[in-house]
N, C-alpha and C positions, 0 to 999 in steps of 0.2 A: 504494500500500500504506500503510495506516495504521500509523504507528510509535508510537502512543500506548501500546501494550502492550509496548514494547521492554523486555526484561530482559537483564541481564548476570549471568552466573553463572560459577563456576569450571568449567573443562572437566574431563571425566572420560575414562577410556580409551575408552569407546564413541564419543566425539566425534572420534577420530583421523581417520577417513575424511572426515568433514565438514570439519574444519579443513584437511586436505590438499587437498581440492577448492577451498576458498576461497583457500588459499595459491597453488595452481597457477593458478587463474583470474586472480588479482590480478597475479602475476608475468607471465603471458602478456600481460596488458593493459598494465600500467604499465611493464614493462621490455622491451617489444617492440623498442625501438631501442637498449637498453642492454646486454642480454645476448646471447650468441651465439644466433642464430635456430635453429640445429640443436639446441641444448640445450633451448630453449623448446618446440620441436616434438617433442622426445623424451619419454621416460617419466618426466617430472618428477613427475607425480602419484603414481606408485609410490614414487619417492624421498621425496617429502614425506610420504606415508602411513607409510612405514617410520620416518622421523624422528619424526613425531608419535605414532605408536604407541609407540615407544621412550620418548619424553619423558613421555607420559601414563601409561604402565605403570610407569615407574621415576621416581617423583617426586624432584626435587631440592629440598631445604628452602629454597633461595633463589629458586626459580622459581615464578611464578604465571602460569597461562594462563587467560584469561577469554574467554568466548564470548557474543556478542550475538545474541539471537534474538527473534522476534516472539512474540505470545501463543500462536500455533499451533505454536511450536517450529521455525519456519523460521530457520535460521542465516543471519546477515547479515554477520558479521565476527568477528574475534578479535584479541586482543592477548596478548603474552607478555613478561614482565619478569623480569629477574634482579636481585634486591635486593643492594645493597652489593657490586657486582662490581668497581668501580674506586675506589681510594682518593681520586683527585682528582675524579671525576665522579659517583660514587655508583652508583645503580642504572641498569641498561641495559634499554631497551625493545628487545628482540631482534626482535620482529615486531609489526606492526600492519597488518592487512589487512581491507578491506571488499569484499564482492561488487561487482565493477566497475559493474554497472548500478544499484547502490544508493548509489554515492558521491554526495556533495552533499546528503545528507539528515541530516546531523549524527550519524550512527552512529559515525564515527571519533572525533568529539569526545567522545561519551558513553564510548567505550572508553578514550580517553586519560585522561579524568577518573577512571574506575574504576581504571585501572592506577595512577594517581597516588595515589588513596585507599589502595590496597593497600600501596603503598610508604610512604605517610605512617604507616600503622598498624604496619607490620612491619619497616621498615628502620631501621638505626642512622644511616646517612648521609642527608643531606637532599637532595642533588642527584639529578637524573634526566637521562639523555641517550639519544640514539639516533644512528644513522648513516643518512644518506639519500644516494642518488645525486644529485650536483649537477644533473644534467640532468632530474631528476624535479621539474620546476618546480611542478606542482600540489601535490605533497606538501610541498615546501619552503614554499609560501605557507600551506598548512594549518598546519604547525608554527609558523610565525611568527605567524599569527593567534591561536594558543593561547599565545603568549608566549615561545616558544623562540627562542634566539639562536644563530647560527652562531659556533662558537668554534675550529674547526679544519678544515683541508682535508687530505685524504690520497688515496692511490690504493687502490681496492678490491682486496682480496686474493681475491675470488671468482674462480676460474680462468676462468669463462666471461664475465667482465665486461671482460676485456682491459685491466685497470688503469684503468677509468673512474674519474674523480674522485668522491670521496664527502665529505660534510660531516658533522661532529659538531654536532648541535643539542642545546643544553643548557638546562635549566630549573633554576636554583639554588634556587628556592622551590617545592618540591613542593606545599605547602599551597595556593599560588595556582593551580597547575594543577588541583589536586583540586577546587577550589571550583566 
């Protein structure tokens, strides 16, 4: 697939089902050994659709959700950030997911840079961070390649994760990530 026509735009309410499908596929692929298998096999797409419908129909002034798509409007990934969420760490990337079969094609990097640009334009605090499962080595390598540094280790509070270790990845210079 040619990604020369990749565009990134703000998500709108009609994108909720598409984002939920990407979110579900990404979780089922990347978290297959990290989250409870019965949860991943269950109705998570309905749960994600409800979450994204609510988020996109009820905007939060601190939240931006971006959707990456091809020239023919095929959705390939999304990112969601909450600006100025934490006084120490700044803005929080709450979600960053790419369709599993499209990983490795720089879509995630384009989304990360777009998220960082939105933070750079609209946030008061300069830092940006996210949480990643420690065992998600591919994601951790990706974030490190983009200049993120691990600054904290904790236990996941997601009930289906069984306390799996998570890492806070931090970028103190949003402008460098946005470039």
